[in-house]
C-alpha positions as CSV (number, residue, x, y, z in Angstrom):
1,M,0.0,0.0,0.0
2,G,1.4,3.4,-0.9
3,A,2.0,6.4,1.2
4,T,-0.8,8.9,1.8
5,K,1.5,11.8,1.0
6,T,-0.3,14.1,3.4
7,E,2.6,16.5,3.2
8,H,1.3,17.5,-0.2
9,F,-1.9,19.0,1.3
10,T,-2.6,22.0,3.5
11,D,-2.8,21.7,7.3
12,K,-6.5,22.6,7.0
13,Q,-7.1,19.8,4.5
14,N,-5.3,17.3,6.6
15,E,-7.2,18.4,9.7
16,I,-10.6,18.1,8.1
17,A,-9.6,14.7,6.6
18,L,-8.6,13.4,10.1
19,L,-11.9,14.7,11.6
20,T,-14.1,13.2,8.9
21,K,-12.2,9.9,8.8
22,A,-12.9,9.5,12.5
23,L,-16.6,9.9,11.8
24,G,-16.4,7.3,9.1
25,H,-17.9,4.5,11.1
26,P,-21.6,4.3,12.2
27,A,-20.6,3.3,15.8
28,R,-18.6,6.5,16.1
29,I,-21.5,8.6,14.7
30,A,-23.8,6.9,17.3
31,I,-21.3,7.8,20.1
32,V,-21.1,11.4,19.0
33,E,-24.9,11.6,18.8
34,Y,-25.3,10.1,22.2
35,L,-22.7,12.5,23.7
36,I,-24.5,15.4,22.2
37,S,-27.9,14.3,23.4
38,A,-26.6,13.8,26.9
39,N,-25.7,17.5,27.3
40,N,-22.9,16.6,29.8
41,C,-20.0,14.3,30.2
42,I,-20.7,10.6,30.2
43,C,-18.9,8.0,32.3
44,G,-19.5,4.4,31.3
45,D,-23.0,4.8,29.9
46,I,-21.9,4.6,26.3
47,V,-21.5,0.8,26.3
48,N,-25.1,0.4,27.5
49,E,-26.3,2.5,24.5
50,L,-24.6,0.6,21.7
51,P,-25.0,-3.0,20.5
52,L,-21.2,-3.5,20.8
53,A,-18.9,-5.1,23.3
54,Q,-17.0,-2.9,25.8
55,P,-13.6,-3.4,24.1
56,T,-15.1,-2.4,20.7
57,V,-16.7,0.8,22.2
58,S,-13.4,1.6,23.9
59,Q,-11.6,1.3,20.5
60,H,-14.1,3.7,18.9
61,L,-13.8,6.1,21.7
62,K,-10.0,6.0,21.3
63,E,-10.3,6.9,17.6
64,L,-12.6,9.8,18.3
65,K,-10.3,11.0,21.1
66,N,-7.2,10.7,18.8
67,A,-9.0,12.8,16.2
68,D,-9.8,15.4,19.0
69,L,-13.6,15.0,18.4
70,I,-14.1,14.1,22.0
71,K,-12.4,14.9,25.3
72,G,-11.9,12.4,28.1
73,T,-11.3,13.3,31.7
74,I,-10.5,10.9,34.5
75,E,-12.9,11.0,37.4
76,G,-12.1,8.4,40.0
77,N,-11.7,5.0,38.2
78,A,-13.8,6.1,35.2
79,I,-13.2,8.2,32.1
80,C,-15.9,10.8,31.4
81,Y,-16.3,11.8,27.7
82,C,-17.6,15.0,26.2
83,I,-17.8,16.4,22.7
84,N,-14.9,18.8,21.8
85,E,-17.0,21.6,20.5
86,K,-14.1,23.3,18.7
87,S,-13.5,20.3,16.5
88,I,-17.2,20.1,15.7
89,E,-17.2,23.8,14.8
90,K,-14.3,23.1,12.3
91,I,-16.4,20.5,10.6
92,I,-19.4,22.7,10.5
93,D,-17.4,25.7,9.1
94,Y,-15.9,23.5,6.4
95,F,-19.2,22.1,5.2
96,L,-20.9,25.5,5.4
97,K,-18.3,26.9,3.1
98,I,-18.9,24.0,0.6
99,A,-22.6,24.4,0.8
100,T,-22.3,28.2,0.2
101,K,-20.1,27.7,-2.8
102,L,-22.4,25.1,-4.2
103,K,-25.5,27.3,-3.7
104,N,-23.8,30.2,-5.5
105,K,-22.4,28.1,-8.3
106,Q,-24.0,28.4,-11.6
107,C,-23.6,25.0,-13.3
108,C,-25.3,22.6,-15.7
């Protein structure tokens, strides 16, 4: 498999690619939706909300955290997860710019 050659792209392009790649699995979308609906940090409830084993949920949480889409803080012997609003805002801004350009584009 070849190299991704991310160095040929802007920092912004690489950042958006990382964020959207992390959202590229339905379990991760479900986790993000659950965290948003909870309106506060969640400690341990996520496994009960998904039809997945605890190690699988942990792996998806790790991917979301590595992409900086969620934040995790240790409280006692549990990790509490919250949405990283700054990362979500970056995604929103990116897709709003695309939508605006498409809306204003005069094509076929």
